[in-house]
C-alpha positions in Angstrom: -0.2 0.2 -0.1 2.7 1.9 0.5 4.3 2.2 -2.7 0.9 2.4 -4.4 0.8 5.7 -2.6 4.5 6.3 -3.4 3.3 6.2 -6.8 -0.2 8.4 -6.7 2.7 10.7 -5.6 4.6 10.9 -8.5 1.8 11.3 -10.9 1.7 14.1 -13.1 -1.3 16.5 -14.0 -1.4 15.5 -18.0 -0.8 11.4 -16.8 -3.8 11.8 -14.3 -5.7 13.5 -17.7 -5.3 10.9 -19.7 -6.3 8.3 -17.2 -8.7 10.6 -17.2 -9.9 10.7 -20.6 -10.3 7.0 -20.9 -12.6 6.1 -18.0 -14.6 9.1 -19.5 -15.0 6.9 -22.7 -15.6 4.1 -21.1 -18.6 5.7 -19.3 -19.6 7.1 -22.3 -19.6 3.8 -24.3 -21.1 2.1 -21.4 -24.2 4.6 -21.8 -24.5 5.2 -25.6 -24.6 1.4 -24.5 -27.5 1.2 -22.8 -29.3 3.3 -24.2 -29.4 0.8 -27.6 -30.1 -1.4 -25.3 -33.3 -0.2 -22.9 -34.8 1.8 -26.0 -38.0 -0.4 -26.0 -37.6 -2.2 -22.6 -37.9 -0.3 -19.6 -38.7 3.8 -20.3 -37.7 5.3 -17.7 -33.9 3.6 -17.4 -33.4 5.0 -20.8 -34.4 8.3 -19.5 -31.8 8.3 -16.8 -29.3 7.0 -19.4 -30.5 10.3 -21.6 -29.1 12.8 -18.3 -26.2 10.3 -17.8 -25.1 10.7 -21.6 -25.2 13.9 -21.6 -23.0 14.3 -18.5 -20.5 12.1 -19.9 -20.5 13.6 -23.0 -20.1 17.4 -21.6 -17.4 15.6 -19.5 -15.6 14.2 -22.3 -14.9 17.5 -23.8 -13.5 19.7 -20.8 -11.4 16.8 -20.2 -10.0 16.8 -24.0 -9.8 20.7 -23.6 -8.0 19.8 -20.6 -5.9 17.4 -22.3 -5.2 19.7 -24.5 -3.7 22.5 -22.2 -1.8 20.8 -20.2 -0.7 19.4 -23.6 1.1 23.0 -24.6 1.8 23.5 -21.0 4.3 20.8 -20.7 6.1 21.4 -24.3 6.1 24.5 -23.2 7.8 23.4 -20.9 10.6 21.0 -22.2 12.0 23.5 -24.7 9.2 26.2 -26.4 7.1 25.5 -29.0 8.3 24.9 -32.5 7.3 28.0 -33.7 9.8 29.6 -30.3 12.1 27.1 -32.1 12.0 28.3 -36.0 12.6 31.8 -34.3 16.2 31.6 -32.2 17.2 29.1 -34.6 16.9 32.0 -37.7 18.4 34.9 -35.5 
């Protein structure tokens, strides 16, 4: 358990967001499959899954935006963007 705790402390925000994205995709796939399965059988579960699908989709968009921002930040911290490197090499 101590080793697991140490591993969690060393995770970067980019890694955490990537893991969160994978989990969100799984939840969205499960909700969509649930919508297909319950379409004609139980209407009340279909309504709940519609709401769940909307929430999962907005969470997916949020996580993708966060991942893009963190990726750009990480790339900038490791040496800047390609445009900055081109400007430095030409001057």
